[in-house]
N, C-alpha and C positions, 0 to 999 in steps of 0.2 A: 504494500499500499504506499509506504513512504517513497519507494522507487517511482511509482506512478505519479505521485504528487510532484516529486522533484523533477521529473521529465516533463510535466505540464508546465511547471513554473519555468523551467529552463526554456520551453517553446515560447512561452509568453514574453519572456525577457528578449529572446532572440527576434522575435517578430516586432516588439515595440523598437527595438534598437534599429531594424531595418527600415521601418517607416520613418523613424526620426531621421536617419542618414538620407533617405529619399526625399524628404521635403527640405533638408539642409542643403541639398545639392543644387537648387535652383535659387540664384540671387537676382531679384528684381532690380534691373540698373535703369529702367525708365518706366514710367506708367502715367497714363493721361486718361482722365475720364472725359475729355473733350468738353468741359465745362466753361473754360476761361477763353473766350474769343476776343481776339485782336479786332476792335472796331474798325481800325483803318484797313487793315489787309483782309478782313472777313474770314479768317481762318483761325483755328486755335493758336493761342500764343506759342511762339517759337517754331511753329509749323510754316511750310512754304506750299505754294501751289506746285504740284508735279506736272500736270498738264491740264488743259482745259478744252472744253467743247464750247467754242464762241464766248469765252469768258465765264462759262459756268464750270464750276469745280465742286459744287455742293455747298451746303449751309447748315448751320446749327439749327436743331429742331427740337420741339418739345412733343411731337406727335407720337412718337414710340421711342421710349427710353428704357434702358436696362437698369441703370442706376444714376442717381443725381437727377438733375432737372433738364439736361440737354443730351442729345446724341448728334452725330454728324450724318446728314441726309444727302444721298447723291441720286439724282434723277437724271438718267442718261438716255435721251431719246434717239441718239444718233449711232448709227452702225458704222460710222466713218470716222469718228473722232473719240478720243478718250479723255476721261477727266480723273482727277486724284489729287491727294495732297501728301506731303512727305513730312515725317516727324523731325525733330532736330537730330543732328548727329551726335551720338553718344560714344565716348572713348570705349575702344575695344582693342583685344589683342589677337594676333595672328595664332592659329592652332586651337584657340578656345571654341567651345560650341555655344550657339546663341539661338534663342527661339524668340520670335516675334508672334504676338497673339492679339486677336481682337474678337470681340462678339460682333456678329452680324445679324441682322433681321432682314431678310430678302423678301421683297413683295414679288419681284419679277426679275428675270435676267440672272446675272452672276456677279457676286461681290468678290474681289480679289484682294489679297494682302501679300505684299512683297517684303523680303528682308534683303537689305542691300549692306555691302561693305565698301569702305572707302580707304584708299591710301593716304599718305601725308600730303600728296599733291592734289587730292581731290578727285583722283580718278575712280570711278566706280569699279568695283571688283566683284564678279560672279553673283549677281542678284538670283533670287529664287522665289518662287510664288506658291500659293494655295488659293483655293476658292471654296465657297460655301457647297453644301450637300444637301440642305433642306431649305423649305421656304415657310414663311409665316409664323416662325418661332425663332427665339433668339439661339444662336449656335455659336461656340467658340471655335474659330478656325485659327491654325497656327502653322508656322514653317520652321523647322530647325535645320541649322547648317553649321558646319564648322567654318570659322573665319579664315579665308585664305591668306597665303604669304603676303606680307606687306600691308596687312590690315592695321588701321589706326582708329577707325571708327565704324559704327554700325548705325542703320536707321531702318524705318519701315514706311511702306506706301500703303495708304488706303486708296483702292483704285477700282475703276470700271474700265476695262480694256476697250480697244479701239472697235472691235467687231461686236461688242455686246451692246444691248439696249436693256435697260431695266431700272429698278428703283430699289434702294436698300440703305439701311441704316447701319452705321458702325457705333460701337461704344466700349469703353474700357479696354484700352490698347496697353499692352506691356511689351518690353523687351527684357529677356532674362538671360544671364549666363549660367550655363549648366556645367557642373563640375563633374 
C-alpha cells in the first residue's frame, strides 16, 4: 500500500513539474489588445500600415470584441489589393524560436497572420504565415518559427492577402519566445 501511495505521489510531482516547465518555456515579449489607437495614424500605437487597399487598412471596432473594448476590423472587398498592419519590431535573437499569435473572428474570407524577422540593416528575413480555419467564432491562430541567421528583430502582420475578399476582426495579439 505504501509503495502504491509513493508511486502515485511521485507521478503527481513529476506531472506538476512537467506542466510548470512547459508554461515557463514561453516568454511573452510583446502583447497588444489593440485598444490604444493613434488618432493621427489611425492604427494601434506603435503599429504601421503594411499595405492598403486604396487607403483602407482596417479600423478599430467595438462591434465584435474578444477582450477590452476594441478589436481591429478589416473589411476587404478587393481581390486585387491587400491590406494589413504591422506591429512594432521587437528585439530578437537568431536561433531562438518565436511564436506570433492573434485571435480572429472571421465573418467571411480568410484572416492571415505573419511572423517576420529583420536583420540590423532592416532587411526582412524569412516571413511565415498562417490563417484561420473557422468562421463566426473567436479562434486563436499562431505561427511558430526559428529566427534565421542575422535576426535582430521580430514583428507580426495582421493581414488580408491580395487574392482574398472578406471581413474579419483581430484581437489580443502576442509574440512569444519559446525556450
